[in-house]
C-alpha positions in Angstrom: -19.1 17.2 -15.7 -19.9 13.5 -15.7 -23.3 12.4 -14.3 -23.3 10.7 -10.9 -24.2 7.4 -12.4 -21.4 7.6 -15.0 -19.0 8.6 -12.3 -19.9 5.6 -10.2 -19.5 3.3 -13.2 -16.1 4.7 -13.9 -14.9 4.3 -10.3 -16.2 0.7 -10.3 -14.3 0.0 -13.5 -11.1 1.2 -12.0 -11.6 -1.0 -8.9 -12.5 -4.1 -11.0 -9.6 -3.6 -13.3 -7.0 -3.3 -10.4 -8.6 -6.3 -8.5 -8.7 -8.4 -11.6 -5.0 -7.6 -12.3 -4.0 -8.7 -8.8 -6.0 -11.9 -8.9 -4.7 -12.9 -12.3 -1.1 -12.2 -11.4 -1.5 -14.2 -8.2 -2.9 -17.2 -10.1 -0.3 -17.0 -12.9 2.5 -17.0 -10.3 1.4 -20.2 -8.6 -1.2 -19.2 -6.0 -4.3 -21.4 -6.0 -7.4 -19.7 -7.5 -9.5 -19.7 -4.3 -6.6 -18.3 -2.3 -6.0 -15.7 -5.0 -9.7 -14.6 -4.9 -9.7 -14.4 -1.1 -6.5 -12.4 -1.0 -7.8 -10.0 -3.7 -11.1 -9.5 -1.8 -9.2 -8.7 1.4 -7.0 -6.1 -0.3 -10.1 -4.7 -2.1 -11.9 -4.4 1.3 -9.0 -2.6 2.8 -8.6 -0.3 -0.2 -12.4 0.6 -0.1 -11.9 2.0 3.4 -9.0 4.1 2.3 -10.8 5.3 -0.8 -13.8 6.5 1.3 -11.4 8.3 3.7 -9.4 10.1 1.0 -12.5 11.0 -1.0 -13.8 12.7 2.1 -10.5 14.6 2.6 -9.8 15.4 -1.1 -12.9 14.8 -3.2 -11.4 16.5 -6.3 -8.8 13.7 -6.6 -8.5 11.9 -9.9 -9.6 8.3 -9.9 -6.0 7.2 -10.2 -5.1 9.1 -7.1 -8.1 7.7 -5.2 -6.9 4.2 -6.2 -3.4 4.7 -4.9 -4.3 6.6 -1.8 -7.1 4.1 -1.1 -4.6 1.3 -1.0 -2.0 3.2 1.0 -4.5 4.4 3.7 -6.4 1.1 3.8 -3.4 -1.1 4.2 -1.8 1.2 6.8 -5.0 1.2 8.9 -5.6 -2.5 8.5 -2.0 -3.4 9.5 -2.2 -1.3 12.7 -5.7 -2.4 13.8 -5.0 -6.0 13.0 -1.8 -5.8 15.1 -3.8 -4.3 18.0 -6.4 -7.2 18.0 -3.8 -9.9 17.5 -1.8 -8.4 20.4 -5.0 -8.4 22.5 -5.5 -12.1 21.7 -8.4 -11.7 19.3 -6.5 -12.7 16.1 -5.9 -10.4 13.1 -9.6 -9.8 12.4 -9.2 -6.2 13.5 -7.7 -5.5 10.1 -11.3 -5.7 8.7 -12.6 -3.0 11.0 -11.4 0.3 9.5 -13.5 -0.2 6.3 -16.5 -1.0 8.5 -15.9 2.3 10.3 -15.3 4.2 7.0 -18.6 2.8 5.5 -20.5 3.8 8.7 -19.1 7.3 8.7 -19.7 7.7 4.9 -23.3 6.6 5.5 -23.9 8.9 8.4 -22.2 11.9 6.8 -23.5 11.1 3.3 -23.5 14.0 1.0 -23.1 14.7 -2.7 -19.3 14.7 -3.4 -18.0 16.3 -6.5 -17.3 13.5 -9.1 -13.6 12.5 -9.2 -11.8 13.8 -12.3 -10.8 11.2 -14.9 -7.2 12.2 -15.5 -6.1 12.6 -19.1 -4.8 9.9 -21.4 -1.2 10.8 -20.6 -1.8 10.1 -16.9 -3.3 6.7 -17.7 -0.6 5.9 -20.2 2.1 6.7 -17.7 0.4 4.6 -15.0 0.0 1.6 -17.4 3.6 2.0 -18.6 4.9 2.1 -15.0 2.9 -1.0 -14.0 4.1 -2.9 -17.1 7.7 -2.1 -16.4 7.3 -2.9 -12.7 5.6 -6.2 -13.5 8.5 -7.3 -15.8 11.0 -6.5 -13.0 8.8 -8.4 -10.5 8.5 -11.5 -12.8 12.2 -11.5 -13.4 13.0 -11.4 -9.7 10.3 -14.0 -9.0 12.5 -16.7 -10.6 14.3 -17.0 -7.3 11.1 -17.3 -5.3 9.1 -20.4 -6.4 6.3 -21.5 -4.0 7.1 -25.2 -4.5 10.3 -27.1 -5.3 11.9 -30.6 -5.2 15.0 -31.1 -3.1 16.8 -28.0 -1.8 16.4 -24.5 -3.1 18.9 -21.7 -2.3 17.4 -19.0 -4.5 15.5 -17.3 -1.6 17.1 -14.3 0.1 18.6 -15.6 3.3 16.3 -13.3 5.4 13.1 -14.4 3.6 12.4 -17.3 5.9 12.7 -15.0 8.9 10.4 -12.5 7.3 7.8 -15.2 6.7 8.0 -16.5 10.3 7.9 -13.0 11.7 4.8 -12.2 9.6 2.9 -15.2 11.0 4.1 -14.6 14.5 2.8 -11.0 14.5 -0.5 -12.0 13.0 -1.1 -14.9 15.5 0.6 -13.7 18.7 0.8 -9.9 18.3 3.6 -7.4 18.9 4.8 -8.5 22.4 4.9 -12.3 22.2 7.4 -14.0 19.8 8.8 -17.5 19.4 12.1 -15.8 18.4 12.7 -14.0 21.7 10.6 -15.5 24.5 9.9 -13.0 27.2 11.1 -10.1 25.0 9.9 -8.1 22.0 11.4 -8.2 18.5 13.0 -4.8 17.9 12.6 -4.7 14.1 10.7 -2.8 11.5 7.9 -5.3 11.2 4.6 -3.7 10.3 4.8 -4.6 6.7 5.3 -8.2 7.7 2.4 -8.0 10.2 0.2 -6.9 7.2 1.1 -9.8 5.0 0.8 -12.2 8.0 -2.7 -11.0 8.7 -3.7 -11.6 5.0 -2.1 -15.1 5.1 -3.8 -16.1 8.4 -7.2 -14.9 7.3 -7.0 -16.5 3.9 -5.1 -19.6 5.0 -2.5 -18.8 2.3 0.6 -21.0 1.8 3.9 -19.8 3.1 5.6 -17.0 1.2 2.5 -16.1 -0.8 2.0 -12.8 1.1 5.6 -11.5 1.0 6.6 -12.7 -2.4 3.3 -12.3 -4.3 0.7 -10.1 -2.7 2.9 -7.4 -1.2 5.0 -6.6 -4.3 2.0 -6.4 -6.7 -0.1 -4.3 -4.2 2.9 -2.0 -3.6 3.5 -1.6 -7.4 -0.2 -0.7 -8.0 -0.4 1.8 -5.2 2.9 3.5 -5.6 2.5 3.8 -9.4 -0.9 5.3 -9.0 0.2 7.8 -6.4 3.5 8.8 -8.1 1.9 9.3 -11.6 -1.1 11.2 -10.4 0.8 13.3 -7.9 3.6 14.2 -10.4 1.1 15.2 -13.0 -0.7 17.4 -10.5 2.6 19.2 -9.7 3.9 19.5 -13.2 2.3 20.6 -16.4 4.7 18.6 -18.6 3.4 15.4 -20.1 6.6 13.5 -19.8 7.1 14.0 -16.0 4.7 11.2 -14.9 6.6 8.8 -17.2 9.9 9.9 -15.7 8.6 9.5 -12.2 7.3 6.0 -13.0 10.7 5.0 -14.4 12.5 6.2 -11.3 10.1 4.2 -9.2 10.5 0.9 -11.0 14.0 0.7 -12.4 16.1 3.0 -10.2 18.2 1.8 -7.2 21.6 1.5 -5.8 22.5 -1.8 -7.5 19.7 -2.1 -10.2 16.0 -2.6 -10.5 15.8 -6.2 -9.2 18.0 -6.2 -6.1 18.3 -2.5 -5.2 15.3 -0.8 -6.5 12.6 1.0 -4.6 10.3 -1.9 -5.1 12.9 -4.6 -4.5 11.5 -8.1 -3.9 14.2 -8.9 -1.4 13.0 -6.3 1.1 9.2 -6.4 1.4 9.4 -3.8 4.2 11.1 -1.3 1.8 8.5 -1.8 -0.9 5.5 -1.3 1.5 7.1 1.6 3.3 7.4 3.4 0.0 3.6 3.2 -0.4 3.0 4.6 3.1 5.7 7.3 2.7 4.1 8.4 -0.6 0.7 8.5 1.1 2.2 10.5 3.9 3.8 13.0 1.5 0.7 13.5 -0.6 -1.3 14.1 2.6 1.3 16.6 3.9 1.1 18.5 0.5 -2.7 18.6 0.8 -2.3 20.0 4.3 0.0 22.8 2.9 -2.3 23.6 0.0 -5.5 23.8 2.0 -6.7 24.4 5.5 -5.5 21.4 7.5 -8.5 19.6 9.1 -8.4 17.2 12.1 -9.0 14.3 9.6 -5.9 15.3 7.6 -3.8 15.6 10.8 -5.1 12.2 12.0 -4.2 10.6 8.7 -0.6 12.1 8.9 -0.3 10.5 12.3 -1.5 7.1 11.0 1.0 7.2 8.2 3.7 8.4 10.6 3.1 5.3 12.7 3.0 3.0 9.7 6.3 4.4 8.2 8.2 4.2 11.5 7.1 0.6 12.2 7.3 -0.4 8.6 10.8 0.7 7.8 12.6 3.0 10.2 14.8 4.5 7.5 11.7 5.8 5.7 11.0 7.9 8.8 13.8 10.3 7.9 12.2 11.8 4.8 8.8 11.7 6.6 10.2 13.7 9.5 11.7 16.2 7.0 8.2 16.6 5.4 6.7 17.2 8.8 9.3 19.9 9.7 8.8 21.6 6.4 5.0 21.5 6.8 5.3 23.0 10.3 7.6 25.7 9.1 5.3 26.7 6.1 2.1 26.6 8.3 3.8 28.8 10.9 5.0 31.3 8.3 1.4 31.6 7.0 0.0 32.7 10.4 
């Protein structure tokens, strides 16, 4: 078993590597360095809160699982709390509060957690392969989404301008006030856009940075980490994490770029995949072990995030809930 100091160093290395990856990709794709750094720090802050929560629930997780679940939990909580404060007229600053609460709880309930497991070289190899393939798909699709151009540009998906406007509206005015429908609410799966809008408003990022740069890369990192670590936990075969990663990055109804799970043309789909994976892993944990109040609360948070993020993702989530209820009832 690794010493506590070595375990901390290893966890910090994972965090630094993923943060550096996000910051470098943002800068290489046209985001100013200062904005890239601010956005990376915001995502890292949110992921820290999720990391602390998942470590408290499942301390025996691998570091890769902690990375993916940390992002999934942290972004879901940040999106919801940021939306609450912006709706109350206090701006999107509530998105920073979950990590403050998680740090306070971790300090008050501090105890010696068992060190996270490393994960073998096959798990790491599958994760790196998945991220590499997903990055190539992302960069190919990004040809249609420059941040600056001269004259007219018709490469953007027709809905992307609406998504960007919706993201800023939700971050600035909240859920019940919208310039699109004065006096009425926008009935749309918008939580993913609320999350990107909160990041954009806090960091003062340029238009389209959040939905065409930050969200796809964060979704790739989180979903790849969860899929690979979860698949290896369920299967003893070395090749299954690679297969799961391939299905995540290149499958889809019309191909990897425009119909894949992580399609750039539908930010809400990409982010809802992250939250649905987090929900599923949490549900599996509830089935494997005695379900605590913390686990049930986390399931509720993910349920809200999935439903508001992409309503079509709620169907498999509801199926998971019904299955979990049936199994738990059968065990009594």
